[in-house]
C-alpha positions as CSV (number, residue, x, y, z in Angstrom):
1,I,-101.2,-207.7,128.4
2,T,-97.9,-206.0,128.5
3,D,-100.0,-204.1,131.4
4,I,-100.8,-207.3,133.1
5,L,-96.7,-208.7,132.5
6,G,-95.2,-205.9,134.0
7,Q,-97.1,-205.2,137.2
8,Q,-96.5,-209.0,137.8
9,A,-92.6,-208.4,137.0
10,K,-92.6,-205.6,139.5
11,A,-94.4,-207.4,142.3
12,R,-91.6,-210.3,141.5
13,G,-88.7,-207.5,142.2
14,E,-88.0,-207.4,138.6
15,S,-86.2,-204.4,138.0
16,K,-83.6,-204.6,135.0
17,L,-84.5,-203.4,131.5
18,S,-83.6,-206.8,129.9
19,Q,-86.2,-208.5,132.5
20,Y,-88.9,-205.1,131.0
21,V,-88.1,-206.4,127.8
22,A,-89.5,-209.7,128.5
23,T,-92.6,-208.4,129.7
24,R,-93.2,-206.9,126.0
25,P,-93.4,-210.1,124.2
26,V,-93.2,-210.5,120.3
27,F,-96.4,-212.0,120.4
28,T,-98.5,-209.1,121.7
29,E,-97.2,-206.7,119.5
30,V,-97.9,-209.1,116.5
31,E,-101.1,-209.0,117.7
32,A,-101.8,-205.1,117.6
33,I,-100.1,-205.1,114.0
34,R,-103.0,-208.0,113.1
35,R,-105.6,-205.8,114.8
36,A,-104.7,-202.6,112.9
37,I,-104.5,-204.3,109.2
38,F,-107.8,-205.9,110.0
39,F,-109.0,-202.4,110.4
40,A,-107.0,-201.4,107.3
41,K,-108.3,-204.3,105.6
42,Q,-112.2,-204.2,106.2
43,T,-112.4,-199.8,105.6
44,G,-110.2,-200.2,102.7
45,C,-107.9,-197.5,104.7
46,P,-104.5,-197.1,103.7
47,I,-102.2,-197.6,106.5
48,H,-98.2,-197.8,107.6
49,I,-97.6,-199.5,110.8
50,C,-94.5,-197.6,112.8
51,H,-91.7,-198.7,115.0
52,V,-92.0,-202.6,114.0
53,A,-89.5,-204.3,116.6
54,C,-89.7,-208.0,115.5
55,P,-89.2,-209.6,112.2
56,E,-93.1,-211.4,113.1
57,G,-94.5,-208.1,112.6
58,V,-93.0,-207.8,109.3
59,E,-94.5,-210.7,108.1
60,E,-98.0,-209.8,108.9
61,V,-97.6,-207.0,107.2
62,I,-96.1,-209.0,104.0
63,K,-98.8,-211.3,104.0
64,A,-101.7,-208.7,104.3
65,R,-99.8,-207.0,101.3
66,Q,-100.2,-210.0,99.1
67,E,-103.9,-210.5,100.1
68,G,-104.3,-206.4,98.5
69,V,-104.3,-204.6,101.8
70,N,-102.5,-200.9,101.2
71,V,-100.0,-201.4,104.4
72,T,-96.3,-200.7,104.6
73,C,-94.0,-200.3,107.5
74,E,-91.0,-198.9,109.5
75,T,-88.4,-199.8,111.5
76,C,-86.0,-197.6,113.7
77,I,-82.3,-197.6,113.8
78,H,-81.9,-198.6,117.7
79,Y,-83.8,-201.8,116.4
80,L,-80.9,-201.9,114.0
81,Y,-78.4,-201.1,116.8
82,F,-79.1,-202.5,120.0
83,T,-79.9,-205.9,121.2
84,T,-81.4,-206.5,124.6
85,D,-77.9,-208.1,125.7
86,N,-76.8,-204.1,125.5
87,L,-79.6,-202.8,127.4
88,D,-78.6,-203.5,131.3
89,A,-75.5,-201.9,131.1
90,I,-76.7,-198.6,129.4
91,G,-79.6,-198.9,131.9
92,P,-83.5,-196.8,131.4
93,I,-82.1,-194.4,128.5
94,A,-82.3,-197.2,126.3
95,K,-85.8,-198.4,127.3
96,C,-88.6,-197.5,124.5
97,S,-92.0,-199.5,123.6
98,P,-92.0,-202.0,121.5
99,P,-88.6,-202.9,123.5
100,I,-85.6,-203.6,121.5
101,R,-84.9,-206.7,120.8
102,D,-82.9,-209.8,120.7
103,Q,-79.9,-210.3,118.0
104,Q,-82.0,-213.2,115.8
105,A,-84.9,-210.3,116.0
106,Q,-82.5,-207.8,114.6
107,D,-80.9,-210.1,112.3
108,G,-84.6,-210.4,110.9
109,L,-85.6,-207.2,110.6
110,W,-82.1,-206.1,109.0
111,K,-83.6,-208.9,106.2
112,Y,-86.5,-207.3,105.6
113,L,-85.0,-204.0,105.3
114,F,-82.5,-205.2,102.1
115,A,-85.8,-207.1,100.8
116,G,-87.4,-204.2,100.3
117,H,-90.6,-205.3,102.9
118,I,-89.6,-202.0,105.2
119,I,-89.8,-198.9,103.5
120,T,-88.0,-196.8,105.8
121,A,-85.8,-196.7,108.8
122,V,-86.3,-193.3,111.3
123,S,-85.8,-191.9,114.6
124,D,-89.2,-192.0,116.8
125,H,-87.4,-189.8,118.7
126,S,-88.6,-189.4,121.9
127,P,-87.1,-186.6,124.3
128,C,-87.8,-186.0,128.4
129,T,-85.7,-184.6,131.1
130,Y,-83.2,-186.8,132.6
131,D,-85.0,-187.1,136.0
132,L,-88.3,-189.2,134.2
133,K,-85.4,-191.4,132.6
134,N,-82.8,-191.3,136.2
135,K,-84.8,-194.5,137.8
136,T,-83.4,-197.0,139.4
137,N,-86.0,-199.4,138.2
138,A,-86.6,-199.7,134.5
139,F,-90.4,-200.1,134.9
140,D,-90.9,-196.6,136.4
141,A,-88.5,-194.7,133.6
142,W,-90.0,-193.0,130.9
143,G,-90.2,-194.8,127.6
144,G,-88.2,-193.4,124.4
145,I,-85.4,-192.9,122.5
146,S,-83.4,-189.8,121.7
147,G,-81.8,-190.7,119.1
148,V,-82.7,-188.3,115.9
149,Q,-79.4,-186.3,116.0
150,N,-77.7,-189.5,115.1
151,N,-80.0,-191.4,113.0
152,V,-78.3,-190.9,109.6
153,D,-74.6,-191.0,110.3
154,I,-75.2,-194.2,112.3
155,F,-77.8,-195.9,109.9
156,F,-75.0,-195.3,106.9
157,D,-72.5,-196.9,108.7
158,E,-74.1,-200.0,109.7
159,A,-75.9,-200.6,106.5
160,V,-73.7,-198.8,103.6
161,Q,-70.5,-199.4,105.6
162,K,-70.9,-202.9,107.9
163,R,-73.4,-204.4,105.6
164,G,-72.9,-203.3,101.9
165,M,-76.0,-201.4,101.3
166,S,-76.4,-199.6,97.6
167,L,-76.2,-195.9,97.9
168,K,-79.3,-195.6,96.5
169,Q,-81.1,-198.2,98.4
170,F,-79.9,-196.2,101.5
171,A,-81.3,-193.1,99.8
172,D,-84.6,-194.2,99.4
173,I,-84.9,-195.5,102.8
174,I,-83.8,-192.5,104.6
175,A,-85.8,-190.2,102.0
176,K,-87.7,-191.3,98.6
177,N,-89.7,-194.0,100.1
178,P,-91.3,-192.0,103.2
179,A,-91.8,-188.9,100.9
180,E,-93.3,-190.9,98.3
181,R,-95.6,-193.3,101.0
182,Y,-96.6,-190.1,103.0
183,N,-97.5,-188.1,99.7
184,L,-94.5,-185.2,100.2
185,P,-94.2,-184.3,96.3
186,T,-91.2,-181.8,97.0
187,K,-89.1,-184.0,99.2
188,G,-87.3,-187.3,98.8
189,S,-85.5,-187.1,95.7
190,I,-83.1,-185.0,93.9
191,Q,-84.9,-183.0,90.8
192,V,-85.8,-180.2,89.0
193,G,-88.7,-178.2,90.9
194,K,-88.1,-180.3,94.0
195,D,-86.9,-178.9,97.4
196,A,-82.4,-178.9,97.7
197,D,-82.5,-180.9,101.4
198,L,-79.5,-182.4,101.0
199,I,-76.7,-184.3,103.1
200,F,-73.6,-184.6,102.8
201,I,-71.4,-187.9,104.3
202,K,-68.0,-188.3,105.0
203,P,-67.3,-191.8,105.6
204,H,-64.5,-193.9,107.5
205,S,-64.8,-191.3,109.8
206,H,-64.9,-192.5,113.0
207,Y,-65.7,-190.0,116.5
208,V,-67.0,-191.2,119.6
209,L,-70.3,-189.1,120.4
210,K,-70.1,-187.0,123.7
211,E,-72.6,-185.4,125.6
212,Q,-71.6,-182.2,125.0
213,D,-72.1,-183.3,120.9
214,L,-75.6,-183.5,121.1
215,E,-77.8,-180.3,120.2
216,Y,-80.9,-181.3,122.6
217,R,-82.0,-179.3,125.4
218,N,-81.9,-182.5,127.6
219,K,-78.2,-184.1,126.9
220,F,-78.4,-187.8,127.1
221,S,-79.1,-190.4,124.0
222,P,-78.2,-194.2,124.4
223,Y,-75.7,-193.7,121.9
224,V,-73.1,-191.6,123.9
225,G,-69.9,-193.3,124.2
226,R,-70.8,-195.4,121.0
227,Q,-68.2,-195.3,118.0
228,I,-69.8,-194.0,114.7
229,G,-68.0,-194.6,112.0
230,A,-69.1,-191.9,109.2
231,Q,-70.2,-188.4,110.0
232,V,-72.7,-185.6,108.4
233,V,-70.3,-183.1,107.6
234,Q,-73.3,-180.2,105.9
235,T,-77.2,-180.1,105.8
236,L,-78.8,-178.2,103.5
237,L,-82.3,-177.4,103.7
238,R,-84.4,-176.0,100.7
239,G,-80.9,-174.5,99.2
240,K,-79.8,-173.4,102.7
241,T,-77.1,-174.4,105.0
242,I,-78.4,-175.2,108.3
243,Y,-75.3,-177.4,109.7
244,Q,-71.5,-177.3,108.8
245,I,-69.5,-179.8,111.0
246,D,-66.7,-176.9,111.7
247,S,-69.3,-174.5,112.9
248,G,-72.2,-176.5,114.1
249,I,-76.0,-175.7,113.7
250,D,-77.5,-172.3,112.0
251,S,-79.3,-171.1,115.0
252,T,-82.2,-169.5,112.4
253,P,-85.5,-171.2,112.3
254,R,-86.1,-172.6,108.6
255,G,-88.9,-175.1,109.3
256,T,-92.0,-175.0,107.1
257,F,-95.4,-176.7,107.4
258,I,-96.5,-178.7,104.5
259,R,-99.6,-179.6,104.1
260,R,-100.0,-183.3,102.3
């Protein structure tokens, strides 16, 4: 459906990112979620719906859970931060699918996040080289957001500082809930025997994100130029400091594969 709508829009000469959004209407996202839930219900397979961009999609998950289906869902930070009205000014750097929707959709996502129906908010980090984004026609650009570096500070600012989310719920959303859902027993909470994965956040510490601040190989993000109201000042991975605000990222690779 979205392919045909996109082809028709391009044939009409449409090229803006907001016009791209119109070719990905809410019902197409909801239909895909319904189909996935249907197969989960038939097979008994646990399922997690990733990057839900509309409250109507969350409502399908709520309904299915009430019917006994083992289903959960997540949204992304960019759906909680940007709206369609922002997109044409930013350009294809903010293109993703499902697309960033309007203010009413965003308000609905925040409501369901606070209510616990959305269990986590993630990056869906999708980097690419700049040439794949630098298109005059948004329909031709790579679809994906580079945002993982600033997810935590932006979410803390938007959820805790601006909307009054409790620190416990904040920690549950970014750590405890996904660790439990994906059965990662050494992750998600501060307990004896678990990995000492810790972040330290300085609240009410405003800064404007610049391209040179990005650690990405391809230094662009829709968050560049935005004022962010909190800063991550230190990050520990399994007890080792891997980032400090004054010295930056530790260049020693420390990632390990976790078998579920």
